N, C-alpha and C positions, 0 to 999 in steps of 0.2 A: 505291547507285548510283541516280542520278536518272533520270527518264523520258527518252525519246528527244528530241533536238533535230532529228532527221531525220524525214521523213514516216513515219507509222506504217504506211503501205501500201507502203513501200520493198520491192521484190521481192528477197528474200534466199534464196539457195540454201545449205543446209547439207549438204555432201557427207559422208556417213558419220554421219548423224543417229541411227543405231541404236547406234553405238559409245559408249564412255564419254565421250570428249571431245565428239563431235558432239552427243550428247544433252544434255550440260551446256550447251553453247552455245545449243541450241534452247530449253531450259527457261528460260534467263535472258532470251533475246530475247522469249519469250512473256510473261514477268513484266514486262518493260519496255513491253509494249503493242504490239509489232510484229505486224501482222495478215496479212502477205502472205508467209508462209514456205513455201519449197519444200523438202521433206524426204522424198523418195521412198525406200522401202526397196530392198533388192537385187532383190527379185522384180519391182518396178516399173521400176527403172532399173539396168542392169548397167554399172557405171562402167568395166569392162574392154572394153566394146564401143564403139568410137569412133563408129560410125554412130549408135548409140542416144544417146550423150552429145551429139553434135552436134544431133540431132533435138530433144532435151530443151531445150537452150539456144535453139535456133531458135524453139521454141514459147513458152517462158516468159520469155526475155530477163531473167534476173536481173541486178540492178544491183550487188549485193554477193555475193561467194562466200566461204564458209568451207570450205577444203579440209581436212577432218578425216578423210577416209576413208583407211585404211591397214591393212596387215597388220602386227600388232604381237604381241609376246610377250616372255617372259623369256629367260634364257640358254639353257635347254634347248630351247625352241622355235626360237631363232635358230640353234643348233648343229645341230638335227635337220632343219630345212627352209630351208637357206640359199638354195636356188634359188628357192623360192616367195617368200621375203622380198624378194629383189632384183627378181624378175620382176614380181610383182603390184603392188608399189609404183611401179615405173617406169611400168607401163602405165596405172594409174589416174591418177596425178598428171599424166602427159603428156596424157592425154585431156581432163581437166578444165581444165588451164591453157590448152591450145590452144583449146578451145571457148570459154572465157571471152573470149579476145581476138577470135576470129572473130565472136562474136555480141554484142559490145558491152557486156560487164560493165565497170563503171567501176573496181571494186576487187576484189582477191582476196587473202585471207589464207591463206597456206600453213602448215600445221602441220608443223614439222620435229621434231627431237629433239636433246637434248643429246649424244647419242652421235655426232653429226657431228664433234665436236671430238676432237683427238688424245688418245690414251691417257694421255700424260704431259704434257698441257697445263699451263701455269702456272695456279695456283689463287689466287683464283677465276677462272673461265674467262671472258674477255671475248670479244666477237664477233670481234675481230681474230685470234683463235687459229684460225679456220677455215682448213683446208688447211696448217697450219704443222707437221704431223708425222704419224707413222703412227697408224692407228686401232686400237681394241681389236679383236683378231681374232675374238672370239666373236660380235660383232654387226656385223662389217664389211659384209656384203652389204646389210643394212638401212641402215646409215649411208651407204654409197655411194649408195644410191637416194635418200635424203633430201638428200644433197649435190647430186646431179643436179637435184633439185627446186629447190633454192636457186639453182643456176646457171641453171636454166630461167627462174625468176622474174627474175633479174638480166638475162638476155639479152633476154627479152620487154620488160622495162622500157626497155632501151637502144634496141630496134628499134621498139617500137610505142607507148610511152607518150606522152601529151600532158599535161604537168604545168602548163600555164598555168592561171591563174585562182585564185580563192580562195573561201572559204566551205565548202559541203558538197557531197556528191555530187549531180550532176544525175541525177534518177531517172526521168524520163519517157521519154526517147528514147535509144537506144543510140548510143555514140560510139566513135571509134577509139582513145581514150586509156586503155585498160585498164592499170592499174598494180598491181603485186604487192608484197606484203610477206610475208616469212617470219618466223615466230616459233619460237624454240627453247625448248620447255618443259622444265623439269626433270622428275624422276621424279614421276609422278602416281598418285593413288589416289582412291577415292571411289565415289559412286553409279554403278552400272553396270559395276563392275570385273569382271574374269574371275577366278573362284576355282578354275579347273582345277588339280588337284593337281600337274601337272608343267609346264604351259605358261603359267602365270600369272607376273606380276611379283612382286617380293619381298614387298610388304605383303600383298596378297591371299593369296599362297602361305603366308606365315607365319601369318596370321590363321586360315586353314583348318587348318593343321597344329596350331597350339596349341589351337584349339577342339576338334578331334577328340581330341587327347591328354587334354584336360580331361574330355571326355565319357566316355572309356573308362578314366579314372584311370591313364593311362600314367605311368611314373616319369621319363621323359625325352623331350625333343624334339631331333631332330637338325637342325641348320642347316647348309646347304652353305657351304663355304669356311672361312676362318680367323676371320671376324668382324671383321677389321681394316679392310676398305674402308669409306670414308665416302661417304654419299649424302645428297642433298638431296631432300626430299619436299614436295609441294604438293597440297592438295585440288583436285580437278578443277573444282569450282565457282569457286574463287578464280582458277584459271587461265582459265576461261571469261570471267570478268569482265574480266581483263586483255586477252584477245583482242578482246572486243567494244569495249572502250574504245579500243584501238588502231585497230580497223577503222573507227571513227566519228570519228577525229580530223579537225579542220578541214583543208581542202585545203592551206593553206600549210605545215602541219606534215607532213601525209602526203606531199606532194610532195618535201619535203626528205629524207624517209626512203627514197623510191623514185626518187630523181633519175635521169633517163635518161642522163646524160652520165658516169656512173661506170664507166669501163672497167677500171681497175686499183685503184680506191680501196676504200671501205668497202662491203661487200655489203648488200643491203636486208634485214637481219635484226635481230631484237630478242630477247634472252634473256628468258625468263619464269621466275622462281623466287622463293624466299623469303629468300635471303641467308644461310642457315645450314644446316649439315649435321649428320649423326649417324652413328656407326659402326654397322655391321650388328649387332655384339654389343649395343650400346646399344639398337638398334631391337628386337632379339629380346626383351630384358628388358622394354622398354616394352609390347610386344605381350603378353607373358606376364602382365604386371600388368593390362593392359586386359581380357584374357580371364579372368583368375583362375586361371591355371595355376601351380602351386606346385612342380613337379618340377624336374629338372635340365635345363639347356640344354647340349648337346654339339655342338661344331663339327667337321664332317667336312672335314679339310684336304686330302683327296684330290680334292675337287671344286673347280672354278675359282672364283676370286675376282672376275674381271673387272677393270675399271679401278680402280686404287687409290683415287682420289678424284675426285669430279665435282661441284664446287660452282660455280654460275654467278654471274658478276658481273652485277648488276642495276641498275647506275647509270643506264644508258641507259633502261631501263624506268621507273625512278623519276622521271626527268626528263620523261617523256611522260605518264604516268598515275599516279593515286594509288589504290592498293589496300591493304587490310589483311588479309593472309592469316591464317587461323586457325592456332593452335598445333598441333603434331603430336599432342599428347596429346588435345586436344579433337577433332581430326579423326578420330583412331583410335576414340575412343569413339562418335562418330556412325556411323562405318563399321561398327563391330562390331555395333551395334544393327540396322543394315540387313542385315548378313550373317546374323544370327540369324533374322531374318524370312524370308530366302531359304531357310535350312536347314529352317525349320519348314514352309515351303510344300512342300519336297521330300518 
């Protein structure tokens, strides 16, 4: 990725910069040479406090906002804390999106999730599948919150955006033309992931389980579900690159994506993925190979599988930006090396 064509002192707010996604975006922006980054932690800025969020925007006037802050987790966490998943996500995203408009941010990129699409959506899943069928019940509260965020972006674009002009973001003075784009990442893994034994996503959860099994010379590892569901996985650094390249698109392209007159047409969303998937059974074998576990893998079919398949269509993404995601085996090797450092520190 080349250096910025935008001013290096562009005021950029990364909401959720301590999380896996936000920290990846912040790292890459730093690498690109941007110098005016706003990335307060929870102790400094409580995003669930509307007054605090408004005060932050009023003081710092970010021109570009990456809304990566969210309560996230795997199937167990979603099933155990559904109220928190819908409540916390609705509050945080509403506060940030509204403040961005009130205080003159020109662009906002909202991080959604592929779980916004119906459980039995056509594969690969294109952006037009949004709201076309019932959601997967195990993460419906989280998905509904993210769908509300998409609708909020869409609504604010229609009511408040001013898409006239060309070139790049006007960065010095606030203006009334805040525009929003929502991206739907596929399943992510990578630096900064959560390795909690029950509340993590599938890749960090399995890495942790297989590593511990290897360390204690266990004869088998139990994997939840049948192993038949298929999932697409993307390293978070590759996803961050796609997000930044989208956020820095020239105005004439950005305006087309966020057009204010779309009441019933295409929502302002772009899928971010790698274009291929793998079964959970194949993933388990690949992680066992990465870790060096040589025992038996047993699938517990009494546990939920979740959505049968979730592969994103990425033709729209590929028309807009050019990224080359790393292969899953390469990404897993990198992540496992990082994981072992974390375990050693413990």
